C-alpha positions as CSV (number, residue, x, y, z in Angstrom):
1,S,14.6,19.4,-2.0
2,I,12.6,16.4,-2.1
3,S,10.5,15.3,-5.0
4,Y,8.8,12.3,-3.6
5,V,8.1,10.9,-0.6
6,L,6.6,7.2,-0.1
7,F,4.8,6.0,2.9
8,S,5.5,2.1,3.0
9,W,3.1,0.7,5.4
10,V,-0.2,-0.7,6.4
11,L,-2.6,2.5,5.6
12,H,-6.3,0.6,5.9
13,E,-8.3,3.3,7.0
14,Q,-9.2,6.6,5.6
15,S,-8.6,8.1,8.8
16,I,-4.8,6.8,9.2
17,I,-4.2,9.1,5.6
18,A,-6.4,12.0,7.1
19,S,-4.3,12.3,9.9
20,L,-0.8,12.0,8.0
21,L,-2.3,14.7,5.5
22,E,-3.3,16.9,8.2
23,R,0.0,17.1,10.0
24,L,1.3,18.2,6.6
25,A,-1.1,20.9,5.8
26,D,1.8,23.7,6.1
27,L,3.8,22.3,3.6
28,S,3.0,22.7,-0.3
29,F,2.7,19.4,-1.9
30,Q,0.4,17.3,-4.3
31,F,-0.5,14.2,-2.8
32,S,-1.0,10.9,-4.9
33,G,-2.6,8.0,-2.8
34,F,-1.9,4.4,-3.9
35,S,-2.7,1.1,-1.8
36,L,-0.8,-1.9,-3.2
37,V,-3.0,-5.2,-2.8
38,A,-2.7,-8.4,-4.1
39,S,-5.5,-11.4,-4.0
40,P,-6.4,-13.3,-1.2
41,E,-4.0,-16.4,-2.2
42,V,-1.4,-14.2,-3.4
43,L,-1.3,-12.5,0.2
44,R,-1.8,-15.2,2.0
45,G,1.2,-17.2,0.2
46,R,3.7,-14.0,0.3
47,L,3.0,-13.6,4.3
48,A,3.7,-17.4,4.6
49,G,6.7,-16.7,2.8
50,D,7.6,-14.3,5.6
51,I,6.6,-16.5,8.5
52,A,8.3,-19.3,7.5
53,A,11.6,-16.9,7.1
54,G,11.1,-15.6,10.6
55,L,10.1,-12.3,9.7
56,R,6.6,-12.4,10.8
57,S,4.1,-14.2,13.6
58,A,1.6,-16.6,12.0
59,D,-1.4,-14.3,13.3
60,V,-0.7,-11.8,10.3
61,I,-2.3,-13.8,7.7
62,A,-5.7,-13.4,9.0
63,R,-5.2,-9.9,10.1
64,S,-4.1,-8.8,6.7
65,L,-6.7,-10.8,4.9
66,E,-9.6,-8.8,7.3
67,R,-7.8,-5.8,6.3
68,L,-8.0,-6.6,2.5
69,P,-11.6,-5.3,1.9
70,L,-11.1,-2.2,3.4
71,Y,-8.7,-0.7,0.9
72,E,-11.8,-0.7,-1.4
73,K,-13.1,2.1,1.0
74,L,-10.0,4.3,0.3
75,S,-9.9,7.3,-1.8
76,T,-6.4,5.8,-3.4
77,V,-5.7,4.4,-6.5
78,L,-5.7,0.4,-5.9
79,V,-2.8,-1.4,-7.8
80,D,-3.1,-4.8,-7.9
81,T,0.2,-6.5,-7.3
82,S,-0.6,-10.5,-8.0
83,G,1.1,-12.0,-10.3
84,K,3.3,-8.8,-11.0
85,S,7.1,-8.1,-10.6
86,I,8.5,-5.1,-8.3
87,S,9.8,-3.2,-11.7
88,T,6.3,-3.8,-13.1
89,I,4.6,-2.3,-10.1
90,T,7.2,0.7,-9.9
91,A,7.1,1.2,-13.5
92,E,3.0,1.6,-13.1
93,L,3.4,3.9,-10.2
94,A,5.7,6.2,-11.7
95,G,3.2,6.3,-14.8
96,Q,0.6,7.2,-12.5
97,I,2.4,10.0,-10.6
98,K,3.8,11.6,-13.8
99,K,0.2,11.9,-14.7
100,P,-1.0,15.7,-14.6
């Protein structure tokens, strides 16, 4: 028995989310959509750290900054992660999920 499933990748278009949900249509579940976002400055800094560590290529910054406004158009709850610790973010998400 699984209580929660988290998709953790870039879902910047409603059509991507709809396609995933369509494939799960035969299952009984409650969907809660969250988009983790950050200010452009914070996003740029996080990605620059990944680039410096060799985890990403330099073109990721422009691509990610271009996608940032798209999250406002989604039917998800936006969670601004700027200046927040991972434990704070997870507590915020857990609180949202437990709401009826």
